[in-house]
N, C-alpha and C positions, 0 to 999 in steps of 0.2 A: 504493499500499500504506499502510495506517495505521501510523504510528509510535507505539508505546506506551511507557510508562515504568513503572518498578517501584521501590518504596521499599526501600532496603536498611538493615540495622541493623548496628551495629559489633560485630565479633567479636574483633578483635585491633588493637592499636596497630601498624600495619603500615608506618609510616614510619621508616626507619633514622635513625641519629644524624646522618648527613650530609645528610638531607633527601631522599634518593632513595626512590622507590617500591620496594616489595618484591614478591616472588612469593608468592602465597597459594594454598592448596590447599583443596578441598572434595570430599567424597564421601559417598555414602549407604551404609547397611548393606543387607543382603539383603532384609529385610522392610520397609524404609523407615520404621523406628521412630526412627532416629537420623541426624543429619547431623554429620560430623566436619570441623572446619576447623583450619587452621594457617597460619602466616606465617613467612617467612624472617627477619623482624625481631623475632619473638617466640618465646621458647623454650617457650611453653605450647601444648598441644594442647587444643582444646575439643570436647566431645561434647555436642551439643544434642539435646534431646527434640523430635522433629518433631511429636508429638501435643500437646505443651504448649510452644509457642514462647516464651511469656512467662516460663517457669521458667528459673532460671540454669543455665548449662551445667556439666557436670562437667569440671574442669580437670586435665590431666596435666602435671606440672611435673618432668620428669626430665632434660631436655636443658639444657645450659649456654648454648647459642647458639640462633639461630633455626632453626625446623623448615622444611626445604626440600622435603621429599617425604613423602607418605603412601601407604599401600597397605593394603587390607583383604582378608583371605583370602576365597575364594568362599563359604564357609559362614558368614562374618561372626563368627568366633570368635577371630580373631587380628588385631591391628592392628600394622602396622610403621611406623616413622617414621625418617627420615634428617634429619641436621642439619648446620649449619655447624661443629658441634663434632667432626665426622668420625666419628660413631658411628651405628649402626643399632640401634634398640631394638625389642623386641617386648612387646606388652601383651595381656592378656586383654580380650575385647570382649564385651559393652559395659561390663563392670565397670571396666575401665581399670587392673587390677592389673598392675604392672610385672613382667615375666618375666625378661628377660635382655638384655644387650648382645650381640646375635648376631654382630656383626662390627664392625671399625673400619677406617677408611681413613686415609691421611696427608693428604688434602685433603677439602673439603666434598663431601657427597653431594648429587646433583641428581635422581636418579630411582630409584624402586622399583616392583616389579611381582611379584605372585604368579602361579604357574601355576595351571591349572584345578583341580588337586587340593589346592593349598595346601601341598604338601610342598617346593616349591622357591621360593626368593625371589631375584630378580635385583636387584642393587644396583650403582649406578654414579654417577659424578660427575666431579670435576676430576681424579681419579687416572686413570692409564692402566689400562684393563681393566675388564671387567664381571664381578663376582663372582656365581656361582650358588651359593646357600647352601642346604644341607639344613636345613630348619626343625625336623626331629626332634632332631638332635643338634648343630646349629650348625656342622657341618663345611663346608668350602669344596669343593663338588663339582667346580668347574671355574672357570677365569678365562679370559674371552674378550678377546683383544686385537686391535685393528685400527683403532680410531678415532684421529684425530689431535687432535681438540678434545675439550672437555668433553662427556660423554654427558648429554643432557638429557631423553631419552625412551626408555622401554622398554615392550614389549608382547609377551606370550606369545600365540601363536595358539591359538584354542579347541581345536584338535586336538592340542595339546602336542607338536608336531613342530618348530616354528620359534620363534625369538625374533627380534623386530625391534628395532633400536636406531637412534637418530638423535643427532647431535651438534650443537654450536653452529655448525659450519661448513656445516650443511645436508646432510651425508652420511648415507645410510641403508644399513644392513647387515642382510642376512638371515643368521641363524645356524641351522645344523642342530643341534638339542639332542643327538641321539644321538652324533654324532661331535665336536661342538664346532667344526666347520669353517665357513668362510664360504661361503654359497651364492651370494649376489649382493651387490655393492657399487654403490650408486647415488650418485655423487659430485655434490655441489652442487645437488641437486634441490629443496632447501628454503632458505628465507631464512637468511642469516648473521646470527645474533643478536649477534655480537661479544662484548663484555665486559659487556653489560647483563644482570645476573642476575635482573632482574624479568621478563625475556622468556625463555621456554623453548620451544625447538622440540619438538613432540610428534608422535606418530603413534598410530594406532589401527586394530586389526583389526575387520572387520565381524563381527557375532555368529555368522554361519555359517562364518567363518574363510576365506572365499574371496577377500577383498579387503583391501587395506591402504590406508588413507587417510593422506596426508601433506600439510602445507601447501605450496602451490606458490609459484613466484617471481612470479606475476602476480596477486597478491591473490586466489588461488583455492585450491581443494583438488584435488589430483591423486590418483586412485585407481589402484592397481597390482594386477596379478594375483598371487595367492598363490604359485604355483609358479614361474612364468617371470619375475616382476617386471617384466612389460611394462605400459606405461601403457594402462589401459582407457578412462578418461574423466576429465573434470575438471568441477568445480562452480565456475562463475564467475558472480558476480552483482553486488550493490551494495556490496561491500567496497571501500573506497578506499585501504586500506593493508593490509600483509601480515597474514595470519591468524596468531594466536599460540596458539590452542587450538581443539581440535575433539573431538567425541564422537558416536558412533553411538547411536541410540535402541536400546532393548532388542531390538526386533524387526528392526532393520537397515533399516527403511523410511525413516527420517529421520536427519538429521545436524544437530547444532548447531555453529556456528563462532563464534569470537570474534576480533575484529580489533583492530589498533592504532588503528583509527578509532572505538573505543569502542562498536561495534555488536555485537549478537549476532543472527545470522541462523539461521533454521530452514529446512532444505532437504528437499524431496521427492527422494530419491536416484533413484528410478526415472524421474521426470520431469526431473531435473537442473535444478530450479527452486527458488528461495527462496520460501517461502510465508508467512513472517512474520519480524518483526524487533523488537528492543528497542534503544533508544538510552539509554546510561548516561552519568553524569557523569564516571566514571573508566573506565580500561581493565579489562575483565573478563579476568582471567588464568587462571581455571579454572572449569569448569562440569561438572555431572554430572546425567544423566537419573535420574529417580525410578524405581526398579525396579517399583513398583506404582502405576499411575495415569498421569496426563497432566501431568507437572510437570518443571521443570528447576531445579536448585540452581546458583546463581552466586555468585562472590566476586570483588571487584575488588582492585586493587593497593594499596588503602588499608586492607584488612582488613574491609570491610563485605560482608555476605552477605545473600542473600534467596532465596525460592523463587518462581519464575515458574509460576503455575498456568495450566491450559488452554493449553498450548503449541501444540498442533495444533487446528485447527477441529473442532467436534463432528461436522461432516459427513464428516470423513475418518476413516480407520482410526486407532484409538488406538496410541500408540507402544509399548504393552506387549501388543498383541494379536498372536497367532501368533508368540510368541517361540520361536526354535530351541531344541529340547531337547538341551542339551549332555550330559545323562545318557546319551544313546545311545552315547557313545563310552567307556563305562567299561571298565576293564581286565579284567573277568571274562567278557566276551564276551556279555553279556545286554543286551537292550534293556529298561530298567526301565519300569514302568507304574504309574499311580496306582491307588489302591484303587477309585476310581470306574470306571476302565477295567476293573478286574477283574470288576465286576458286569455289564459289558456285553460280555464276551468272546464272540467269534464261536462259534457252536455247531458250526463245522466241525471242532473238535478239543476234546479234554478237557484238564483241567489236568494229568493224568498224562503227557500227551504231551511236556511239557517235559523229562522225564527219560528219554524213550524214542525218541530219534532213530534208533536202530538199526533200528526197525521199518519205517522208510521211509515213514511216514504224513505227510500234510501237517500243517502247524503253523498255529495261529491267527495271523493277521497282526498282531494287537495285542500278541503276545508273540514276535516274530520272533527267531530264534536265528541267530547266526553259525555257519555250517556248518563242521564239521571232518570230515576224511576217514578218520580211523582210529578204531578202537574204543576205544583208550586215550584219545584226545582227547575222544571223546564222554563217556567216564567222567568226565573232568575237568570237562566242562560240567555234568554232573549234580551234581557236588560244588559247583560255583559256585552252582547254583540253590538247593541246600539251604542254603548259607551265607547267602543273602539272606533266607531264611525267608519267601519269598513264598507258598508253598503254603498254610500255615495261614491267612494273612490272606484269601486269596481263597475258600477253602473255607468260611470262616465266613459268607460271604454267599450262596454258591451251590453246590449240589452239583455235583461233576464228572460229566461224561457220558462213557461209553465209546464210542469211535468205531466205526462200522461201515464197513469199507473199501469196501463195495459200495453204500452208501447214496447215493441221488441228491440227498438233502437237503444233502450236504456242499457241493456246488457252489453251492447257492442260499442257503446260510446258514440252512437249515431246522433245526428242533429235533428231536433224536433222541427217539424215544418211550420208550426204555428207559433208566431211571436206575439207577445203582448206585454204591455207595461205592467210593472209591479205596483200593486196597490199598497199604499202606506199602511203599516200595521198600527193598530191601537195599542197603547202601552198597557202592559199587564199589571196586575195588582202587586204591590210590594209592601213589606212591613218596614217602617222607618227604623234604622239602627240595626238591621240584620245584614249578614254577609252570606254569599252563596255557599252551597254545599261543596266541600272539598274532601273527597274520599280519603279516610285515614287521618284527617286533621280536625282539630277542634275549631269550631266556628261560633260566631255570635248569633244568637237568636234575638238579642236586644242589647243595644249599647246607647245609653243616654247620660245626661248630666248627673244622674243619681248613682248609677252603677251599671253592671253588665250581667247578662245571662248567656252562658256558653254551653255548648253540647258537643259531644263526640260519640260516634257510633262504635260499638264494641260487642262482638259476639251476638249479634241479633237484637241488641237493645242499645239505648243511648244513655249516657251519663251527663246529667245537667248540674251545673254549678251556678250559684248566684253570689256575686261579690259587689259590695258597695265601695265607691271611691273613698268616701269618708265614713269610716266605721261608726263614728258617733251619730250619723244620721239614720242608720238602719241597723237592725239586729243581725246577729250571726245566723245565717240560714243554712241548714244542713243540705248537702247535695242529695240528689234523688236519682233513682234509676227510672228511665223513661221507656216503657214498653209500648207506647202509642206512636212513637215516631214524630214528636212535635217538631214543626218547622217554623213556627212563629211564636213570639212572646211579647209581652209588654210589662213594664216594671214602674212602680211608684212607691211612696213611703209606706203604704198600707199593705201591699201584696203584689202578686204576680199572676198573670193569666197566660195560658198556653193553648195552642190549637194545632191541629194537624189537618192535612187534606184528606179527602175520602179514601178509604182503604178497606180491604176485606171483601168478603162475598156480598155483604149487605150494603157496601158502598157508603159507609158511615164516617162522619167527621166528628171529632171529639173536641170539646171546649172544657178546660179545667181552670179553676181559680184556687190559689193558695194564699190565704192571708198570713201576714207575718205575726200579728198579735190578735188574740181573741180570748174572751172570757169563757168561751165554751169549748169543749173538746169536739173533735171531728168537724171543725168549721170549714174544712176544704170541701169543695163540691165540683161536680162535672156534669156536662150535658152532652147527649149524643144527638146528632143531626143526621137524619136518614134522607138520602136523595139530594142533599145539598152539602157543600163544603165551605168551611170558613176560609175567607180570603184575607181579612185583616182583623186585628183585635186592638182594643184601646182600653185604658183605665182612667178613672177620675175619682173624685171624692164620693165614696159610697156607691159607685156604680161600675159596671163592666159592660163593654159593648163589643159585639161581633157582627161583622158584615159578611154576607155569604154570597155564593154563586148565583142565588136566585134574586139578588139585589134586595135582600131583606136586611134591615138593621134591627138586630135583636139586643135589647137593653135589659140587663139583670141588675139586681141589687148585689152588694158585696156578700150578702147572706145566701144568694142563689135564687131569689124570687124573680120570676119572669115578669117584668113591668110593662114593656112595650115591644111591639113588633111593627116596624114601619117599612113601607116599600119605597125604595129610592128610584129615581127616574133615569138611572144610567148605571153601567157597570162601575164598580168601585175601583179606584186606583190606590188610595191609601187613606189612613185616618190617624188622628192623634187626640189625646185627651189632656185637659188641664183643669183641675178643680171641678167646677160644675159644667164646663163647656166641652163639647165634643165637636171637632172639626173633621169634615169628611170631604174628600176629593173624588169626583166621579167624572166619567166621560159625558160631555154634553152632546157630542155628535161624532160622526166618523172623522178621521183625519183629513185635513186639507190636501189637495194635490201636491202642495209644497212640502209635505211631510211634517206639518205642524199639528201637534196634539190639541184637541179642543176639550179643555178641562173646565170643570165648574166646582167651586167650593161652597160649602155652607157650614155655618156654626150653629149648633143646637145647644140650648141651655137645658140640661137634663132635669134640674131641680124645678123650674117653673114651666117646662114644656113649651118654650118659645124658640124662635129662630131669629136671633138678632142680626145675622149677616148672611148674605148669599150673593154670589156673583161669579163672573168668569175669572179663572186663574191665569195670569199672564205668564208666558214662558218665552225664552229666547227662541227665535225662529230656528227650526231644525233640531230642537232639543227635546228632552223629556224630563219629567220630574224625578229627582233622586232622593229628596228629603223634604219632609213636611212636618210642622209641629209648632209649638209655642215657645217663646222665649221664657226666661225665668220670671219675667214680669207679666207674662200672659199675652204678649204680642204675637199675633199669627204670622208665621214666616214660612218661606219655601226656598228650595235650592234646586237648580236644574243642572242637566249634564254639561252645559256650557260653562258652568262655574259662576252663575249669577245668583246672589242671595237677595231676596225681596222680603220686605216687612210691611205688613198692612198698617195703614194709618187712616184715621177718620177724616183727614183733610180732603177737600174737593169731593165730598159725598162718599168717600171710601176709595182709597187708592193704594197702590203698592209702590214702595220706594226701593229702588235698587241700591243696596248698601254695601255690596261687595262684588268684585269681579275677579275671578281667578286669572283672567287674561292679563291683569296688571301685575300678577305675581310671577314667581319662577316658572319657566315653561316646562321644566322637567319634573314638576310635582303635581300630584292630584290631591284634592282636598276632600276627605270623607267627613261630612258634617255630623257633629254630635249634638250641638245645641248652641245657644247664644244668650247673652244678657243685654243690658241697656247699652253697653259700650264695646263688647267684644264678640267675635265669632269664634267658637271653639270647635276644632276639627282635629282629625288625625291625618298627618301628612304622609302620603304614599308616593314613593318614587315611581315615575313612569317606567314601564307600562302598568304597574299595579294600580288597581282601582279600589281595592278593599284592603283593610289592615289584617294582619295575622293575629291570632290570639296570643301566640308565643313567638317572640318575646312580647311582654305586656305592652300594649301601645300607650303612648303618652299624649294627653291633650295639648294641642298647640293653640294659644290665643292669637287671633288676627284682628287687626284694627279695621273698623268700618271705613269705607271710602266710596263716595259717590263716583260713578263713571263720568267725571266732568270733562268738558272740552278743554283743550290746551289754552290757557288764558294768555292774553297779550301782556298781562302784568307779571307773569311768572310766579304768581302767588297761589298755586294750585292747592297747597296744603292749608293756607288760610281760608280759601274759599270752601274747601271741604269741611274745615272746622266750623265755619259760619253756618253751613247747611245742617250739620249734625247738631249744633246747638239749637237751631230753630226747631228741628224735629223733636229734640228732647224737651224743649219748652212746651211745645204743643201737647206732648204726651202728659206732662205734669199738669198743665192746665185742664186737660181732659179728666185726669184723676181727681182734681179738685172739684170739678162739676159733678162727677159721678158720686163723690163722697156725700153730697147732699146736705140738707139742713141738719143742724144739731150735732154734727160730727166735728171732731177736732182736726183741723187741717194745718196746724202750726208747722209740722215737719214738711208738708208739701209746700207750704208758703215759703219756708226757708230754702227748700230745694229750688223752687222757681226763682227766688231772688238771687241765689248763687249762680244759677244758670244765666240769668239776665246780666249779672255782673261780668261773668266770663264772656258772654256774647259781646258786651260793650268793649272789653279788652281786645277781642278779635277784630271788631269793627274798626277800632282805632288803628290797629296795625294795617288793616286793609286801606284805610284812608291815607296812611303814610305811603303805602305802595302806590296808590292812585296819584298822589301828589308827585312822587318821584317819577312816575310814568306819564305825567302830564294828562291824566284822565280826571279832570276837575269836575265834570258833570257826574261821573260815577261817585266821586267823593261826596258831592252834595247829596246824592241819593242815599249814601251810606249814613251820613250824619243824621238824616231824618229817622233812621232806624234805631238810634241810640235810646236806651230806656231811662237812664239817669241824667239828671241835670248836671251833675258833676262831670259826667262823661262828655257832654256837649261842650262844657267850658274847657275841658281838656283838649277837645278837637280844635277849639278856637286858638288855644295856646300853641298847639302843634303847627297849624298852618301859619300862625304869626311868626314862629321861629323859622319856618321854611320860606319866609318872606313872600307870602301870597296874600297881599292885602285885600284884593277883590274877593277871594274865597273866604277870608276871615270876616268880611262885611256880610257876605251871604249867610255864613254860619250864625253871626249875631242876629240877623233878621229872623232866621229860623227859630232861634232860641226865644226872641221876644214874642214872636207870634204864638209859639206853643205855650209860653207862660200866660199870655193874655187869654188864649182860648181856654186854658185850664181854669183860670179865674171865672170866666163866664160859665163854664160847665159846673163849677163848684157852687156858684150862686143859684143857678137854675135848679140843681139837684136839691139844695137846701129849701128853696121855695116850694118845690114839689112835695117834699116831706112835710113842710110846715102846713101846707094846705090839707094834706091827707089827715093830719092829726090836729087840725084847728079846733075841732069840737071838743077835744079832750083837754085843751089848754084853757080856752075861755069861750063863752057863748056870746059875748057882747062886743067882740072886736070885728070891725068890718073887714071884708076881704081887701079893700083898697089899702087899709092901714097895714094889714099883714104884709102887703107887697112893698109899700113905699116908706113906712115909718122907720126912721133911724133908731128909735127906741126899741122897736121889735127886733132889729138886727143885733141888739146888745143883750138879748136874753141869754142867760147861761145855758150851756148845752144840755144839762140834766133836766131843764124845765120842759123839754120837748120829748115826749115818750117815743122811742124808735123801735120798740119791741112789739109792734102790732103783728097780727097774724099774716098780713100781706107781705111783710119783709122779715120773715123768720130766719132766713139764711144768714149765718155769721158774716158772709162776704158783704152783703148789703148793709148790715148793721154797722160794720166797721166803716164802710164808705160814708154812711150818713153822718156818723159822729165826726168824721174827719172834715167833711164838707161844712158842717155847721160851725165847727171850731174855726175853720178857715175864714168863714164869713165874719165871725166875731173879730178877727184880726184885721181883715182887709177892707171891711165896709164901715169904717169909723167916720169917714168924711161924707158929708151929704152929697158932695159932687160925684164921688165915686159910686154911691148908691144909685143916684139918678142915671149915671152912665150905664150901669149894668141893667137897670130896669128897662131903659129905652134901648133895646139891642139894635135898633135900626140906625142909631147915631153913633155907632162905635168908632167910625173913622174920624168924626169930628172930635170926639174925646181923645183919640190917639194923638191928634194934632196938638191938643192942649197939653198933653203930657209928653210931648216930643222931647223936651229937654231931658227927661229921665231915660229915654230909650235910644237916643242917637249915639251916645258915646259908649264905645266898647269898654272903656276903662271904668264906667259907672254901672256895669251890668249887675252888680250886687244890689243896687238900689231898686232894680225892677222887681226882684223877688221879695223885697222887704216892704214896698209900697207904704210909705208914711207910718212906719212902725213907731217912731217917737210920739205920734199923736194918738196911737191906739190905746184905748182904756184896758185892753186885755193884758193880764200880767204875763211876765216872761215864762212862768211855770206852765201856763196853758200852751204857749208856743212849743215848749219842749215836748209836752204830751202829744201835740199834733204831729211833730216830726217822728216820734216813736211809732205812732199809729200808722203813719204813712209807710214805714219800712215793711210792715207785716201785711198790709191790706192788699187785695187783688183788684185794683181799680180797672175800669175799662180802658183808661188811658194810662199805660205803664209809666209815662213820664212823671207822674205825680209822686212816685217813690223816690225818696232822697236818702242819701247816706247820712248817718249820724256821725258827726266828727268827734 
């Protein structure tokens, strides 16, 4: 065999201060555009452009000590690095922007590895234990302990079921990821590297996941079985010293090995023979196959790296030919296919068959589906297909064909002679917070803001567990064995409800309720439905609801009493409960030709038997509903497959506000919604292409800020405009709660919340005014100042534009302030007169109406002389308002001239001219609000009471609320 040589170039100063060689790392990105290198003697990570080898690399300098391990996520968007400084860091790739220190150890890190989806990062080193880290939120999902020496190698199997690890003593452990337990421990099967940190024992799974390769004790490579850990065969050739690194080719046909004898050998794994080799001047401590092409990147222990081109002979199969398609094992149960494959679909089936498994027709082999045995699970599969948006992509290239069940061409792959357009499918029913069935894996029946219900099938029955996120909010609920095969559930503080689709000879569906607390024994109950199956279940305060395939809404008490059976006017899509309210979504009609779902929502109050809300449910064009429910405050909300969250508001007669759009977030993430509160959306972040979370590792809720889909502003103040709209929305909600609270209830806390929101809104408006002034948008600034609630805020706006040297704008702001103060005085006097007229008979019987209007003596009556607690004005809101207005009259109507001015409202302009001296000068604005206070007979204590009352009242004009200095 011909021995060849390769020239390497320096990437790192890889010799430590004591003269020892170092361990260096090298890897490719997914598209083979970049090569990443690092050294345990250099804190710098280098990203090299493989297309321009002569260009200088991009350097990442965030570690304090040498970098001992590198790992790149499968989609090549996230780079992880471990170091002698005990930290694990994450970077964006290929940009190299530092993201976070995702974890720390007490000793140096030696090995890193991502799982197939990139959501889990395994990290280990000289510390005891392997950390499994959730890359979404940085939480430690699990710590695996079992090794006696330093862990030097980690590898997730391609099926995401096992993790293999190896330590410096040569021990290999198989870990089961779902349970975190040890499956197999193989002691001393690899060389003992001792304390030489430039040599790392490694191991590697074959691309198909069936074999694990480990360096052997006889200068060879030993290959073990995936499940049994039994030795299958070994590769033994011309290595004269132990193997220190190995790597499978992308297609698994070849393997590259590096030895302490400074050789790199290329093996034909099927033939168990070495087919080529390289001899180097230094030991090659890491190597990586190029994902695209026929090349191998290598780096030696001095920090020099290079690319070995044409690794395998041209007469043999390329190392990247026939690569196993790992996308086949995605979590949604679909086998993905390329767009080119879509053009060449077998004509034995039509595209519409993907969503019509229940017809029992054969399926195109190029789009094989994992079969499910229940109608409910088939529905979930259809949802999964819609989520991937495969149908539009394929239909744009080729029209779908309707299958003929008796056509002989189906078996021969012939072409059907009749072509027709595909009719859009109506969305099937789904349970909010549930994930699709995955054979052999635990899944969620329900996941909400309170807790989760999970199930896994085992030996003909299922095992169900209920867990609360906050154990203080719910009791400890024992797990149960499920012999009914429940596929949907709902959970609240009082109990849980379960249901299954029709099954058995009698085609019966079962509904079961389990309360968490009860004074009586045997409080659990169940109902059997014959000839119909439950589609969706929901829970509320003292009631249970189930909606069936016959469009029946069945309402039960929590004790099992059947209260109501209602007929719905369309097939159900989903439902959700909150306290006394049940929200239901049904189909209003067939889908539009544009593939838009026509859905209708309604909200029922179970306690009083009313329907407060009903209307069409808005969706993004081409999308379907993926989540529906209530916020923690009771706001009706929806989320569609295009990533748009909408919240219902009473404004404009009942409208839906788009408060979040996933298109504004990271493109490689999917958001599985769990719930929301007044300010945050809570979801589980799934890395594309995953659409649903896994039960293990335990998912973590990620809070996301609300953000309206605003147009790009010419001010460049999108964040301020978003805050402005959110404050408005919150203020409307609070004011609605104050109205709903009704008479006789204490609304002090709501008043305080509304006032705080208005103060925050004023601060936001002042910032927007500053942006408008800087952007020369003075008309917009004038519009904004009219929206300020507090007098102090308007004066602040005047000072702001004065500092910005905009005298014309300052004069306009002054005029706005004067006009509002004067209008407020008018309204105050009119309200007081109205209240006085209503209660005149209770004050005196011999005072003429004209005196009541014009007498200045009557305007000086103390406030407690006029009873304001009549039945007509029983609400605290109006009582406060009346007292404030009467007190204000006592202060401001002391002069006969002013009383006449307000009484004769048609002569306001004339009176304004007489008082112009008080209103024209911006420097004398304080006098406008004080209006002849030195001549007022009202004492200063009364004025202070008025100010305090103004802070807490809910006036129709919010400008009357003033801050107490």
